[in-house]
C-alpha positions as CSV (number, residue, x, y, z in Angstrom):
1,M,0.0,0.0,0.0
2,K,1.5,3.3,-1.1
3,K,1.8,6.0,1.5
4,I,0.1,9.4,0.6
5,P,2.7,12.1,0.4
6,L,2.9,14.8,3.2
7,I,3.2,18.2,1.6
8,T,3.1,21.8,2.8
9,V,0.8,24.5,1.4
10,E,2.3,28.0,2.0
11,F,-0.1,30.9,1.9
12,Y,0.8,34.4,0.7
13,G,-1.1,37.7,0.6
14,V,-4.9,37.5,0.6
15,P,-4.8,33.6,0.9
16,R,-2.7,34.0,4.1
17,Q,-5.2,36.5,5.6
18,R,-8.2,34.2,4.7
19,A,-6.4,31.0,6.0
20,G,-5.4,32.7,9.2
21,R,-2.0,31.0,9.0
22,A,1.2,30.9,7.0
23,E,1.1,27.3,6.0
24,L,-0.7,24.0,6.3
25,A,0.6,20.4,6.1
26,V,-1.7,18.0,4.3
27,R,-1.5,14.5,2.8
28,A,-2.2,14.6,-0.9
29,G,-0.9,12.8,-4.0
30,Q,-2.2,15.4,-6.5
31,L,-2.6,19.1,-6.5
32,G,-6.5,18.9,-6.5
33,E,-6.4,16.7,-3.4
34,A,-4.2,19.2,-1.6
35,L,-6.6,22.1,-2.5
36,H,-9.6,20.2,-1.3
37,A,-7.8,19.6,2.0
38,V,-7.0,23.3,2.2
39,Q,-10.7,24.1,1.7
40,Q,-11.7,21.7,4.5
41,A,-9.1,23.2,7.0
42,C,-9.6,26.8,5.9
43,P,-13.3,27.5,5.0
44,K,-12.6,31.1,4.1
45,L,-10.6,29.6,1.1
46,G,-13.7,27.7,-0.1
47,D,-13.5,29.6,-3.5
48,L,-10.2,28.0,-4.5
49,I,-11.7,25.6,-7.0
50,N,-14.4,26.5,-9.5
51,A,-17.5,24.3,-10.1
52,D,-15.7,22.9,-13.2
53,G,-12.8,21.6,-10.9
54,R,-10.3,24.2,-12.1
55,L,-8.3,26.7,-10.0
56,A,-10.2,30.0,-9.5
57,S,-8.7,32.7,-11.7
58,H,-7.9,35.0,-8.8
59,Y,-5.4,32.5,-7.4
60,L,-1.9,31.3,-8.5
61,L,-0.1,28.1,-7.5
62,S,3.5,27.0,-7.7
63,I,5.1,23.7,-6.7
64,N,8.4,24.3,-5.0
65,G,8.6,27.7,-6.6
66,A,9.3,26.2,-10.1
67,G,6.8,28.1,-12.2
68,F,3.0,28.3,-12.0
69,V,0.7,25.3,-12.4
70,T,-3.0,24.9,-13.1
71,D,-3.3,21.1,-13.6
72,M,-5.3,19.7,-10.6
73,A,-3.9,16.3,-11.5
74,E,-0.3,17.4,-11.1
75,T,1.5,14.8,-9.0
76,L,3.0,15.8,-5.6
77,E,6.0,14.2,-4.0
78,S,6.5,13.9,-0.3
79,G,8.0,17.1,1.1
80,A,6.7,19.3,-1.8
81,R,5.8,22.9,-1.0
82,V,2.8,24.3,-2.8
83,L,2.7,28.1,-2.8
84,L,-0.7,29.7,-3.0
85,L,-1.0,33.4,-3.7
86,S,-3.4,35.9,-5.2
87,A,-3.3,36.5,-8.9
88,D,-3.3,40.2,-8.3
89,A,-0.2,40.0,-6.1
90,G,3.1,41.4,-7.4
91,G,4.6,44.7,-8.1
């Protein structure tokens, strides 16, 4: 039986304010699973995923800081860090 990876979701900007924390450790094998776990733990982030199963357009995701991802089926390795930030962040 394969163990589900333990990953950390880091929150930045508005997502951090809504989550009320800087990060959250969850067990998830895919990005979509991680986001559903975030929604369960942080109800104020309930708008992360659209009804069609895709990431809401006002959020951005990065896995280990290596570019942005939108594929909810993206595989996560144990120890991965998923960065969640507002699409309007920057400067």
